[in-house]
N, C-alpha and C positions, 0 to 999 in steps of 0.2 A: 629683558632690559634691566640694568643695575638699579637697585633701589635709590642710590644717590642721584641718578639721572633725573629724578622728579624734581630736584632742587628743593626738597622739602626742608623747611625750618619750622620745627614745632615751637610754638610761642610760649608754652609753659611746660616745664618738665615735672613739677611736683604733682603727686597724686596721693590721695588717701588710700590706705590699705583697707579693702573691703572684704567682707566674708565671702568665701568661695561657696559655690552651689553644689548640691548633690546632683548625681547624674542618673535619674531613672530613664529607662528606654521609653520612647525614642528621643525625648527631649530632655535637656537639663531642667531641673526643678527651679521654680522662681521663688526662692525663699526670701524672707525679709532680710535685706542686707543691713550690716551694722554701720550706718552712716552717722557721723557726728552731727549734732544740731547745727545748722547753718553752714555745713561743709560744702554743699553742692553749689557749683557755679557754672552757668552757661558759658559758651565761648565768647559771647558778646560781653558778659560781665568780667571775664578774665581780661579781655582786651581793654575794657574801661578801667580796670584796676591798674593797668600799666599805662594809663593816660593815652591810650590809642597810639602808642609809640610806633606801631607797625605802619601807621597811615600818615604820620606827621610829615608835613611838607609836600604831600602828594595830593593830586586831584582824584577824588574818590567817587566811584559809581557803586550803587548798592542795589542788589537784587533782593527785593523785599515784598512783604505783604502783611496782612493782619496778624500773622503768627510770629512776626519778627518783633518780639518783645523781650525786654530785659527780665531778669528774675524778679525785679521789683514792680513790674507791670508798666514800664515806660516803653514807648515805641523805639526800636533801634534807630530809626531815621531821626527821631527827635533827639536822642542821646548823642548821635553822631554830629548832627548839625550844631548842637550846643557846644560840643568839644572842638569841632573842626571848622566851624563857621562856613565861609564861602568855599572852602575846599571840598565840602560835600556838594558835588556838581550835578549829579543825575541819579534818577531812580529807574528801576526796571521791574516790571511786574510779570509773574508767570500766569498760567491758567487760573481762572477765577478772579483775576484782577488784584489790585493792591488792597482792596477791602475784603476780598474773598466772597463776594456776593454773586458773581456771574456764574451761571450754570455750566455744567460739564460740557466740554467740547465747543462752547460758544466763543467767538472771537472777542478779544480784549482790545480796546482802543487806547492809543497813546493820548495822554491828557496831562493836565497840570494837577499836582497834588495839593489839596486844600490844607494840608498840615504843614508842609515845608515850603510850599510855593515852587517846588522844583518840577521839571518835566518828568513824567513817568512814562518811559518807553515800554511799549507792549512787546512781550516775548511770547505772546500767544495770539497772533493776528496774521498779517501778511507774511511775517517771518517769525520763526521760533528761535532763531539764532541771532544774537546781536550783530548788526551790520557794522562795517568800519565807520560809517557816519555816526552811529549811536555811541561808539567807543572813542571817537576822536577827542572829545573834551576831557577824557580821564587818563590817569596813569595806572590806577589799580581798580579792579572789579571785585567787589566783596559779595559773597553769597551768604545770606542768612534767612533760610526758610526752614520751617518745621516739616520734615518728611514723615511718612507713616510706616516706612519699612517694607513696602511691597513694590515689586518691580513695575507694575502697571500704572502706578501713580506717577504723574508727570513731573514732579518737582526735581527729581534726580536727573531726568532727561534734560530739563532746563539747565541744570548745573553742568552737565556734560557738554552740551553744545556751546554754552557760555565759556567753558574752559577752552574749547577749541578756538572760539572766536578771539579770546584774549591772547592766546598763543600766536595766532595769525597776525594780530595787530600789535604785538610786542608789549602787551599789558600784563602786569602782575595779577595773580588771582588768589584771593584769600577766602577760605571757608571758616565761618564762625560755627563751630560744631554744636549740635543739639542731640538730645537723646533719641534713640530708636524706641518708639512707644511699644513695639512688640518685644523689646528686650534684645540682648545681644547674642543669645545662644540659639534662638529658633532659626533653623535653616531648612526650608521645605520647598517642595514643588518642582515643576518641570523646568528644564533648561530652555534657553532662547536660541532657536535656530537662526543662523545669519539671514536666511531668506525672509524672516518675519521681523527683522529689526524695524522699529518704528518709534514714535514718540511715546507709546505705551510699553516700550521695551527697548531701551536705547543701548544697554550694556548687557553682556552675557553672564548674568548672575541668576541664581534660582529665583523663583517667584517671591519667596521670602528669604532674604539674604542675611539678616541678623547683623547688619553693619550700620554705622553712622554715616552721615554725608561726608564728613572729613575722611573717614576710612575708605569710602568708595572713591573719592576724588584721588587719593593716593594710589589705590589699586588700578583705577582707570588709566592714570598717567603711566604707571610702571608697566602695565600689561598691553599698552598700545591700543586701548579702547577709544582713545581720541587720536585724530589724525596728527595733531601736534599738541605737545604738552607745554603749558605755560610755566613760568616761575610760580610755584605753588607754596602757599603757607596755610597751614591748618592750625587754628587756635583751638586747642583742646579745652574740653570741659574739665572741671575739677570736681572730684568726688563721685563720678559716675562709674558704675561697673556693669558688666554684661548681664548680671542677674537681676538688675533693677527693672521694674515696670514704672509707668508714669507716676503712679501714686507715691512711689518711694522718693521722688524728686522734690516733693512739696510745691511744685509749680502748678499754677492755674493752667487749664487746657483752653486754648483758643482754637475754635473750629478751623480746620485747615481748608475746608471747602464746605459748601452747603450741606452735603450728605455725610460729612465727618464731624458731627457736632460734639461728640463726647470723647473722653480719653480712651474709652474702650472701643470706639468705633473702628479703629484700624483692625481689630481682631475680627469683627463682623464683616468688614470689607474683604478680608482674606477668605473668610468662610463661605461667602456667597457671591463674591464679585465675578467669578468665572461663570457660575450658574446664571447670573444676571444678564449675561450676554446672549443667552439662548432665547427661544421663541416661546411666548405664552407662559411666562413664569412670573412669579412675584417674590421680590426680595425685601419688600418693606419700604421702598422709596416713597417718601411722603408721610411716613409714620413717625412716631416718637423715637424709633430706633432704626434708621436706614440700614439696610443690609442685614437686619436682624431676623428676617423671615426667609423661609425656603418653601415655595409652593408652586403649584401649576394649575392651569385652567382645568377644572373637572377632577382634580386629584382628591382621592379619599384621604382626609386628614388622619383618621385613625390608622389607616394602612401605612402611611408614611411615618407616623409616630412609632408604630410597632417596629418598623424597620430600624429607625434611629435608636430605639431602646436596645437593639441587639448589637449595636456598634460599640467598639471599645474607644470611648471618647472621654478620658478623665479630665474633669474641669469644664465639660460642656454638657448641658442638659437641654431637654426639648419639651415643648407642650404643643398639643394640636390646636389648630385654628382653622376657621373657614370664613371667607368674606367675598362677596360679590362674585360668586361662582368659582373662586380660587380656593383650594384647600392645601394645607401643608402643616409645617411646624414653625413655632417661634423658638428661636435659639436663646440660650443664656450661657455666655462664655465668661469664665473667670479669667482675669488677666494672668493668673498663674497656671492656667490650664497646660497640661503637658501633652494633650492630644495634638496630633498632626492636623491642624485646621485647614491647610491647603488640601490635604487628602479628603477631608470632610466635604469640601466644595465639590470635588469630582464625584464622591460617593452619592451626595445628594442629587447632583445633576443626573447621574446614571439611573437612580431609582425613580426620580420624577419622570424621566423619559420612559422608563419601563411602565410606570403606572398610567401613562397616557398612550400606551401602545406605540411608542416611538415618535409621537407627533412633535415633541419638543425639539428633537434634533432633525427629524425628517422634513420639517417645514422651513428650516434655515436655508438662507441663500443670499447672494448679492453682497451688499455693503455690510449687512449685519454679520454674515458669516466671516467676511474678511476681517472685521474688527474682533470677532470672537477668536479667530486664529492668532491675531496679533497679540491679544491679551494673554492667551495661553502660551504663546511662543512657538507654536507649530500647528499644522493641520492634523496632527496625529490623534488628538482627543476626539475631534469630529468624526474622523474616519473609523477610529476604534469603536466608538459608541454605535455608529451605524452598522458595524459588522458584529456587534454583540459581544465585544471583548469585555470581560468582567472588570469592574472598576478597580478591584484590588490588584489585578494584574497591571493595570495602567499605572497605579501608584507605585507598585513595586519597582517599576523601571526607573523611577527617579532616584532610588536610594543610593546607588553607586555614585551617581553624579553629585548628589548632595554631600556625600562623605568626601569625595575628591575636592569639592569646593571648600569645605571646612579646612582642609589642609592648605589649599592654595591661598586662602585669605589670611592665613595665620600671621605672616610677617607684616601685614598692613594694619593689624589690630592695635589700637592706641590705648585700650582700657582692659583691665583684668577681668 
């Protein structure tokens, strides 16, 4: 499909020239970029600097939650209501709700927002796609959520089905772009097989794709990943480059969900999230660093630590731990780590499975196995580990796909 058919109008063309990054294998290095003081602006701030011109005279609906904040710490919905008045008509909340306090996988109820007084329609309840009735009061649907850069996190899935609903109802769709906290160079992990498409894997991108929400929206429209493509506008950030990590933006981190409390949490989510879907494992949920642990019931922590010490994981270190019958390692991941952290997830799972005599994988079944396969994107990991396929061989199979995806995404990248 031609790029122009997405009806993309980028709302800001100016960007600052940022320092390029070195390219150590297998990932680009995350060096400190040369960003001028005060140069960085989120998509919401760029739109506000233009007096919300893209939305003037239109009835607006906003997909929003606790991460939808301006660079100065004001809620997007508050800033919009002040600027647009009664033309901000409705709000829509993804998984975890508008305040981000509802647990993973739990339904969100439609309710009234105590900040704006507007109805907050649930996009994680009886429906995950806005219904025609939900969209009837609006002309344009705006998406402003902070994603974490991993395919299995549901905010991009919410964006994709909302784009499709907007197209079906003849509504304009606007993405207010935000940083990828994993950076823009990291591309890792398995592909998504069509059979396993779900709300934890809505579009066929690698487990870690290195793209922003705006870039993914453009690519999804052009590649036919949505059944119908709406009129799409992406409001670019100013001053962001692919080599930046969250700390380089100067922004405060607002937890995206109860188990993603820190700016570094997305790295840990990638490093152990697949492992966390297995049986009798511990990834630190309920601790000070959710996803920051990798262990199993009855695992010898010294044995797992010794294994991890032999891995090539620049930027990632390990310490043994044991608690309540579980043993394993505590991870320490630098945001500038060049290690393939999705590969680490599979390596840890395979070794913990080996140390338990195959019990971690062997006892999986039913709904838990189904979700495990959906998160991974296929049933191959489960079947490979059951057959004793070495983890390094599993990881090696991704590499050609990852390289191909880097090429395919190139024309949709908005930032250097």
